[in-house]
C-alpha positions as CSV (number, residue, x, y, z in Angstrom):
1,X,-270.4,-32.1,-128.9
2,X,-271.2,-35.9,-128.6
3,X,-274.3,-36.0,-127.4
4,X,-275.0,-38.5,-123.9
5,X,-276.8,-40.6,-125.8
6,X,-274.1,-41.9,-127.7
7,X,-273.0,-44.2,-124.3
8,X,-274.5,-46.7,-123.5
9,X,-274.8,-47.3,-119.3
10,X,-272.3,-49.8,-120.0
11,X,-270.0,-47.4,-121.6
12,X,-270.8,-45.2,-118.7
13,X,-269.9,-47.0,-116.6
14,X,-267.0,-48.4,-117.4
15,X,-265.7,-44.7,-118.2
16,X,-266.4,-44.5,-113.8
17,X,-265.0,-47.7,-113.3
18,X,-262.0,-46.1,-114.7
19,X,-262.1,-43.4,-112.8
20,X,-262.7,-44.6,-110.0
21,X,-259.8,-47.6,-110.2
22,X,-257.5,-44.2,-109.8
23,X,-259.4,-42.3,-107.1
24,X,-256.9,-41.8,-104.8
25,X,-253.8,-41.5,-106.8
26,X,-256.2,-38.7,-108.6
27,X,-256.9,-37.1,-105.0
28,X,-253.2,-37.2,-103.9
29,X,-251.8,-35.9,-107.4
30,X,-254.3,-33.4,-106.5
31,X,-253.0,-32.3,-102.5
32,X,-249.6,-32.2,-104.3
33,X,-249.7,-29.8,-106.8
34,X,-252.7,-27.3,-104.5
35,X,-251.7,-24.5,-103.2
36,X,-252.5,-25.2,-99.9
37,X,-250.3,-24.6,-96.7
38,X,-249.5,-27.4,-94.0
39,X,-251.0,-24.5,-91.4
40,X,-254.3,-24.5,-93.2
41,X,-257.3,-24.8,-90.9
42,X,-259.3,-27.3,-93.4
43,X,-255.8,-29.2,-94.4
44,X,-257.7,-32.1,-94.1
45,X,-260.9,-31.2,-94.7
46,X,-259.6,-30.2,-98.6
47,X,-258.5,-33.8,-98.7
48,X,-262.3,-34.9,-98.7
49,X,-263.3,-32.1,-100.2
50,X,-261.0,-33.2,-103.5
51,X,-262.7,-37.1,-103.1
52,X,-265.8,-35.8,-102.8
53,X,-265.1,-33.5,-106.0
54,X,-264.9,-36.9,-108.0
55,X,-268.1,-38.7,-105.8
56,X,-269.9,-35.9,-107.7
57,X,-267.8,-35.9,-111.1
58,X,-269.3,-39.7,-111.3
59,X,-272.7,-38.8,-110.5
60,X,-273.2,-35.9,-113.0
61,X,-271.2,-38.1,-115.5
62,X,-274.6,-40.4,-115.2
63,X,-276.5,-37.4,-114.3
64,X,-276.2,-34.2,-115.4
65,X,-277.5,-32.3,-112.2
66,X,-275.6,-28.7,-111.6
67,X,-277.4,-29.2,-107.9
68,X,-275.0,-31.2,-107.3
69,X,-272.0,-29.2,-107.8
70,X,-273.9,-26.0,-105.9
71,X,-274.0,-28.1,-102.7
72,X,-270.6,-28.9,-102.9
73,X,-269.4,-25.1,-103.7
74,X,-271.9,-24.5,-100.1
75,X,-269.3,-26.1,-98.5
76,X,-265.7,-25.4,-99.8
77,X,-266.4,-21.3,-100.6
78,X,-266.9,-20.9,-96.7
79,X,-263.7,-23.0,-96.2
80,X,-261.9,-21.1,-98.5
81,X,-263.0,-17.7,-97.5
82,X,-262.0,-18.4,-93.2
83,X,-258.5,-20.2,-94.1
84,X,-258.5,-16.2,-95.6
85,X,-257.2,-18.0,-99.1
86,X,-256.9,-15.8,-102.0
87,X,-259.2,-16.1,-105.1
88,X,-256.4,-16.8,-107.6
89,X,-254.7,-19.7,-105.5
90,X,-259.0,-20.9,-105.6
91,X,-259.4,-20.9,-109.4
92,X,-255.5,-22.0,-109.7
93,X,-256.6,-25.7,-107.0
94,X,-259.9,-26.4,-109.1
95,X,-258.5,-26.2,-112.0
96,X,-255.0,-28.1,-111.6
97,X,-258.0,-30.7,-110.3
98,X,-259.5,-30.5,-113.5
99,X,-256.3,-31.2,-115.3
100,X,-254.8,-33.8,-112.9
101,X,-258.6,-36.0,-113.5
102,X,-258.5,-35.0,-117.6
103,X,-255.2,-36.0,-118.1
104,X,-256.4,-40.1,-116.2
105,X,-259.6,-40.4,-117.8
106,X,-257.6,-40.8,-121.2
107,X,-257.7,-44.7,-122.1
108,X,-257.1,-46.4,-125.0
109,X,-259.3,-49.0,-124.1
110,X,-262.1,-46.3,-125.4
111,X,-262.7,-45.1,-128.6
112,X,-261.8,-41.7,-129.8
113,X,-265.7,-41.0,-130.1
114,X,-265.9,-41.9,-126.4
115,X,-262.8,-40.2,-125.1
116,X,-264.4,-37.1,-126.6
117,X,-267.5,-37.5,-125.1
118,X,-265.7,-38.8,-121.7
119,X,-263.5,-35.6,-121.5
120,X,-266.2,-33.0,-122.8
121,X,-268.4,-34.0,-119.8
122,X,-265.6,-33.3,-117.6
123,X,-264.9,-30.1,-118.5
124,X,-268.2,-29.0,-118.4
125,X,-268.7,-30.7,-114.7
126,X,-265.3,-28.1,-114.1
127,X,-266.6,-24.9,-116.0
128,X,-270.0,-25.2,-113.6
129,X,-267.3,-25.9,-110.9
130,X,-265.3,-23.5,-110.8
131,X,-268.7,-21.0,-112.1
132,X,-270.4,-21.6,-108.8
133,X,-267.5,-21.9,-106.9
134,X,-266.0,-17.9,-107.8
135,X,-269.8,-16.8,-107.6
136,X,-270.2,-18.0,-103.7
137,X,-266.9,-17.0,-103.1
138,X,-267.0,-13.5,-104.1
139,X,-270.9,-13.5,-102.3
140,X,-268.9,-13.9,-99.3
141,X,-267.0,-12.3,-99.6
142,X,-269.1,-8.9,-100.4
143,X,-271.1,-9.9,-97.0
144,X,-267.6,-9.7,-95.2
145,X,-266.3,-6.6,-97.3
146,X,-270.3,-5.0,-96.4
147,X,-269.6,-5.5,-92.7
148,X,-266.7,-4.4,-92.1
149,X,-267.0,-1.0,-94.3
150,X,-270.1,-0.6,-91.8
151,X,-268.3,-1.1,-88.9
152,X,-265.8,1.1,-88.9
153,X,-268.4,3.6,-90.7
154,X,-270.3,2.8,-87.2
155,X,-266.8,3.7,-85.6
156,X,-265.9,6.3,-87.9
157,X,-268.8,8.2,-86.7
158,X,-269.1,7.6,-83.3
159,X,-265.1,8.9,-82.9
160,X,-266.7,12.4,-84.6
161,X,-269.5,12.5,-82.6
162,X,-266.8,12.0,-79.0
163,X,-264.3,14.4,-80.9
164,X,-267.3,16.6,-81.1
165,X,-268.5,17.0,-77.8
166,X,-265.1,17.7,-76.6
167,X,-264.2,20.1,-79.3
168,X,-267.3,22.0,-77.9
169,X,-266.4,21.5,-74.3
170,X,-263.0,22.8,-75.0
171,X,-263.7,25.8,-76.9
172,X,-266.3,27.1,-74.4
173,X,-263.4,26.2,-71.9
174,X,-261.2,28.7,-73.5
175,X,-263.7,30.5,-75.2
176,X,-264.6,32.7,-71.9
177,X,-260.5,33.2,-70.4
178,X,-260.3,34.4,-74.2
179,X,-262.9,37.4,-73.8
180,X,-261.7,38.9,-70.5
181,X,-258.0,38.4,-71.8
182,X,-259.2,40.4,-75.1
183,X,-261.3,42.9,-72.4
184,X,-257.8,43.4,-70.7
185,X,-256.0,44.6,-73.9
186,X,-258.7,46.7,-74.5
187,X,-257.8,48.5,-71.1
188,X,-253.8,48.7,-71.6
189,X,-254.1,50.0,-75.1
190,X,-256.2,52.9,-73.2
191,X,-253.6,53.0,-70.5
192,X,-250.4,52.7,-72.3
193,X,-248.8,56.0,-73.9
194,X,-249.0,54.8,-77.4
195,X,-245.5,54.7,-79.4
196,X,-244.2,52.7,-82.3
197,X,-243.3,49.7,-80.6
198,X,-245.7,49.1,-78.4
199,X,-248.8,49.9,-80.7
200,X,-246.9,47.0,-83.2
201,X,-246.9,44.5,-79.6
202,X,-251.1,45.4,-79.2
203,X,-251.5,44.6,-83.4
204,X,-249.9,41.1,-82.8
205,X,-251.4,40.1,-80.1
206,X,-255.1,41.1,-80.9
207,X,-254.3,39.4,-84.3
208,X,-253.4,36.4,-82.9
209,X,-256.5,36.6,-80.4
210,X,-258.6,37.0,-83.5
211,X,-256.2,34.1,-84.8
212,X,-257.5,32.1,-81.9
213,X,-260.8,32.7,-81.9
214,X,-261.5,32.4,-85.2
215,X,-260.2,28.4,-84.3
216,X,-262.4,27.9,-81.8
217,X,-264.7,29.0,-84.0
218,X,-264.6,26.6,-86.3
219,X,-264.6,24.1,-83.0
220,X,-267.9,25.0,-82.6
221,X,-269.1,24.5,-85.7
222,X,-267.4,21.2,-85.7
223,X,-269.0,19.9,-83.0
224,X,-273.1,21.3,-83.4
225,X,-275.7,20.4,-85.8
226,X,-277.9,23.1,-87.1
227,X,-279.9,25.2,-84.2
228,X,-281.4,28.2,-83.0
229,X,-278.6,30.3,-83.4
230,X,-278.4,29.5,-87.4
231,X,-279.9,32.7,-89.2
232,X,-281.8,31.2,-91.8
233,X,-282.9,33.1,-94.9
234,X,-282.9,33.4,-98.3
235,X,-280.2,35.4,-99.9
236,X,-278.5,36.4,-102.5
237,X,-274.9,34.2,-103.0
238,X,-273.6,36.6,-106.0
239,X,-273.7,39.5,-103.2
240,X,-271.9,37.7,-101.1
241,X,-269.5,36.2,-103.5
242,X,-268.5,39.3,-104.7
243,X,-268.6,40.5,-101.4
244,X,-265.6,37.9,-100.1
245,X,-263.5,38.2,-103.2
246,X,-263.5,42.2,-102.4
247,X,-262.4,41.3,-99.2
248,X,-259.5,38.7,-99.9
249,X,-258.7,41.0,-102.8
250,X,-255.1,42.9,-101.3
251,X,-254.4,39.3,-100.8
252,X,-255.2,38.7,-104.5
253,X,-252.7,41.2,-105.3
254,X,-250.2,40.8,-103.0
255,X,-249.1,37.2,-103.7
256,X,-249.6,38.6,-107.8
257,X,-252.8,36.2,-108.4
258,X,-254.8,36.6,-111.4
259,X,-258.1,36.5,-110.6
260,X,-261.0,35.1,-113.2
261,X,-264.4,35.4,-111.8
262,X,-267.5,34.3,-113.9
263,X,-270.6,34.6,-111.8
264,X,-274.4,34.7,-112.8
265,X,-276.5,37.0,-111.3
266,X,-278.9,37.0,-108.8
267,X,-277.6,33.6,-107.6
268,X,-280.8,33.2,-104.7
269,X,-280.3,30.6,-101.8
270,X,-281.9,30.2,-98.5
271,X,-279.8,29.2,-95.1
272,X,-277.6,31.2,-92.9
273,X,-275.7,33.9,-94.9
274,X,-272.7,33.8,-92.6
275,X,-272.2,30.5,-92.1
276,X,-271.7,30.0,-95.7
277,X,-269.5,33.6,-96.7
278,X,-267.5,31.6,-93.9
279,X,-266.9,28.6,-96.3
280,X,-266.1,30.4,-99.5
281,X,-263.7,32.3,-97.4
282,X,-262.1,29.4,-96.2
283,X,-261.9,28.4,-99.7
284,X,-260.4,31.4,-101.0
285,X,-258.0,31.6,-98.5
286,X,-256.5,28.1,-99.3
287,X,-256.1,28.5,-102.4
288,X,-254.1,32.0,-101.8
289,X,-251.8,29.7,-99.3
290,X,-251.4,27.0,-101.5
291,X,-250.1,29.2,-104.8
292,X,-247.8,31.2,-103.0
293,X,-244.8,29.2,-103.1
294,X,-245.7,28.4,-106.7
295,X,-242.6,29.9,-108.9
296,X,-245.0,30.6,-112.3
297,X,-247.9,32.2,-113.5
298,X,-250.4,31.9,-109.9
299,X,-254.7,31.4,-111.2
300,X,-257.0,31.7,-108.8
301,X,-261.1,31.1,-110.9
302,X,-264.4,31.8,-109.5
303,X,-267.3,30.6,-111.3
304,X,-271.0,30.7,-110.2
305,X,-274.0,29.2,-112.2
306,X,-277.6,28.1,-111.5
307,X,-278.2,23.9,-112.8
308,X,-281.0,22.5,-112.9
309,X,-282.9,23.6,-109.3
310,X,-279.2,24.0,-108.0
311,X,-276.4,26.2,-107.4
312,X,-272.9,25.5,-108.6
313,X,-270.0,26.9,-107.1
314,X,-266.5,26.5,-108.2
315,X,-263.5,27.5,-107.1
316,X,-260.1,26.7,-108.6
317,X,-256.8,27.1,-108.7
318,X,-253.5,26.0,-110.7
319,X,-251.3,24.9,-107.5
320,X,-249.8,21.0,-106.8
321,X,-251.6,18.7,-107.1
322,X,-253.7,17.0,-103.7
323,X,-252.1,13.4,-103.3
324,X,-254.8,10.7,-104.1
325,X,-254.2,9.1,-100.9
326,X,-255.4,12.4,-99.3
327,X,-258.5,13.2,-101.7
328,X,-260.4,10.9,-100.7
329,X,-260.2,11.9,-97.0
330,X,-260.0,15.4,-97.5
331,X,-263.0,16.4,-95.5
332,X,-262.6,14.8,-92.6
333,X,-261.2,16.3,-89.7
334,X,-257.2,16.6,-89.1
335,X,-257.1,15.8,-92.6
336,X,-254.7,19.1,-94.3
337,X,-252.1,19.5,-97.0
338,X,-250.1,22.1,-94.9
339,X,-247.6,21.8,-92.4
340,X,-249.1,24.0,-89.5
341,X,-252.6,23.6,-90.7
342,X,-255.3,22.0,-88.0
343,X,-257.3,20.3,-90.8
344,X,-260.6,21.5,-89.5
345,X,-261.5,24.2,-92.1
346,X,-262.9,22.0,-94.9
347,X,-264.5,19.8,-92.1
348,X,-266.5,22.8,-91.4
349,X,-266.9,23.6,-94.7
350,X,-268.2,20.3,-95.6
351,X,-270.4,20.3,-92.4
352,X,-271.5,23.8,-93.0
353,X,-272.8,22.7,-96.4
354,X,-274.5,19.9,-96.1
355,X,-276.5,21.7,-93.5
356,X,-277.7,23.7,-96.4
357,X,-278.5,20.5,-98.0
358,X,-275.6,20.8,-100.2
359,X,-273.0,18.7,-102.0
360,X,-269.1,19.2,-101.6
361,X,-266.8,18.2,-103.8
362,X,-263.3,18.3,-104.4
363,X,-261.1,17.4,-108.3
364,X,-257.3,17.8,-108.7
365,X,-255.2,17.0,-111.2
366,X,-251.8,18.5,-112.4
367,X,-253.4,21.4,-114.0
368,X,-255.6,22.3,-111.8
369,X,-257.5,21.9,-108.1
370,X,-261.4,22.6,-107.8
371,X,-263.8,22.6,-105.4
372,X,-267.4,22.0,-106.5
373,X,-270.6,23.8,-104.2
374,X,-274.4,22.5,-105.2
375,X,-276.5,23.9,-102.5
376,X,-280.5,24.6,-103.7
377,X,-281.1,27.6,-105.1
378,X,-284.0,29.0,-103.2
379,X,-287.5,28.9,-104.6
380,X,-289.6,32.0,-104.5
381,X,-292.7,32.2,-102.3
382,X,-295.6,34.3,-103.5
383,X,-297.5,35.9,-101.3
384,X,-301.7,35.2,-100.9
């Protein structure tokens, strides 16, 4: 690069005077080619910014000061953000200005070494302008996105709180009549003369009552935090998992599922055993339902082991891949892949696991969908 010292003050003034003589034309041509809409709220301001950019360029030629460039970007970046300009348009407009100024800067009166210095100085100026403009633009945009995300999260949290309160209210209102209905069904059973038809009808009613009570329990779990009714104790998760697998085994056989189990022994955790059993049962049941319509081999893998102070439980099935748009929010209430599902089961699972200071994750690809549960391993307490 030709050093600044190679041009005298007189030569610099000649360069600046040459650019000043074309100042108005450069701004007009810049506006004609820039991606600026007439309805842009800062349309008139854009012309001023173009003119101000050239004025800064003249100062930069005499005294290359990046602070001048930064001051300009502090002004134009917020305007482009407010005008909802795409960053690609922002970059394009700056580069169009660079191209026009470069073309106008060429003058046969300048010697080749002078022209080289002029072009280098112009590009150096626009390089700084582009860098700090994009940096300022991106920084402001990130703040806006962060504020929007925070607002969405707060709104989402508020809605879930209200939903929980409504769910709890409805669940309690429904539970009392259901208890009475179950009692009267029991009385009817004792009064009716047993026969195949009535026994079948009573069995269906009892099954549906159990389903209703399960849904009510899910609503209640969704709406409450850790409370006095949680039976906290250290227990063997290994035994719990085998118990739930044994409980589900008839369904595995009925659905012709190939079950693969690899569970380490003596996996101790602290929490409410019944709640964690519900999580395991929920995920196993979901896996069976997902595989029922699969024409090829049906596989469920259950693996549990300890790692770095955590008990890790993985339940996988080779059913259909969960769509990406659902996967991100699969643990939110009312998000479901089932045609007639409520979307509460996985949300309840997440709440239970997090109440136990754990984490539940899901990964889904063309081969397997895997739910991973991480829960802190219980610390053995020694008596004094």
